[in-house]
C-alpha positions, 0 to 999 in steps of 0.5 A: 516508545519504540527503538524502530528500524524504517527500511524504505522511505518511498512516498509511502515509506517517508510519511511512514516512518515521519509518524513515528517519529511525530509519536515518539519513536526512536527511528532508525532510517536506510535508503538507497535515496540520501536524500530521502535520508536528509531529509528523515535526518532532519525530522530527527532519525538517524540514519544506516550505512545499511539495512543490517546496521538500521536493525542492529539491536531494535524492537521492530523492522518495518519496512516499504519495499518495491516488489518480493524480489527486495523483500526476498532480497532483504530478509532471506540468506546468509546476508539476509536481516532474518540471519542477524536478528534474533526473536525480541525483534518483530519484524513488520514488511509493509510492503505490496508483494506477492502472497507467495514470498510473504509465506516464505519469509514468514516461513523462515522468521518462523524457523528463526523464533522471530515474529513477522507480518506481512502488513500491506497497506491503503490508504495512498499517499494521503493517508500514508502522511496523515497516520489514518492507512489500513493495514492487513496483516499476515501472521500469527495472533501473538505476533499482531499484538505486538505489531498493533503498537507500533502500526497504531501510531501508523494506521486507522485501521489494523486488520489481523487477516490470517497467518503469513500471506494473507495480509497480501491475498486482503490486499490483492482483493481489497485494490481488485475490486477498488479498480472494478469501482473505479472504473465504473464509477468514470463509466457512469458518471461521463455516460451520465456527462453525454447526456447533460446531467452536471457530475456533481449532480449525479453524484449525489444522486449516487451516493444516496443510492444503490451504486454509492461507492468509495470512488465517489464518495472520498475520491470522486474521479469528475475533475471539479466535482470533489475539491481534496480528490486528485481529479481536481488536480489535475490528477497527481497521485495520490496512488499512481496508475503504475501502482494499480498495475502493479496490483492488478497483476499481483491480483491475477496470480491470487485468482489463477493460482485459486482458480477464480475465474475473476473476470471483471478483474481481468478487463479492470487489469487489462484496461489499466494496462493500457492507460498506463502503455499511453503515457499514464504511469505517473498519474492517479489511478483516477484519471482513467475516467479521460480513457472513456474521454478520448 
């Protein structure tokens, strides 16, 4: 079993750290929320007073932070973790951030002789709790081999996307596509419902036809069609609209930086921003269906 520092115990980080404890790892946690830390202490984790204290002498440092500025502040500079760690520690940043920050942290880690991977996740809160996340990793092959040993206790599918930053690019591509097919699924279901079709029956038809997609298969956005989906539970997340807006913004940065004309991605971003501004930021992203019904 490994010694692990886990930094960031939000909706995703908390369940992920819990799965590491359940797998038998020795986990030390740090978060600004005393409540989150107390919960992890109850599960058997040690609680540190700082990220630096949590990371001292561990095999792995895993972080799940809100944005690139938080990741940079945690790892870079004279007071950052990379200045204190040695080459025996592997750093896995599971935050969803801009690719440029991930590349900068990766370059600084390489200069310090520390293995680093940006390892953003897909699957949402339910998958974090169940330990079935997908990880999209950016870094070198040797670090990926070490990363798999610990990521396997939090996820089911672990991919090596390429060098540092590649994990963030893969995540942005995936979530842009997710937004597009969620909106398309909502439009199709609402169009059918307004013309007298039962959304459950129409969903079955499309799942057996060329319109099949993940949103219909495991996350149906129409209330009452799929008991386990947020749509049937008042659109309780799940994956919040606020986070989808953030991820679509990151996708736009990548598209613009690489001169990709992602017209559908841009439209999806605009629609989710409008939905967010209407007061839906804390609701599940599948609630975009209601924007079509208003």
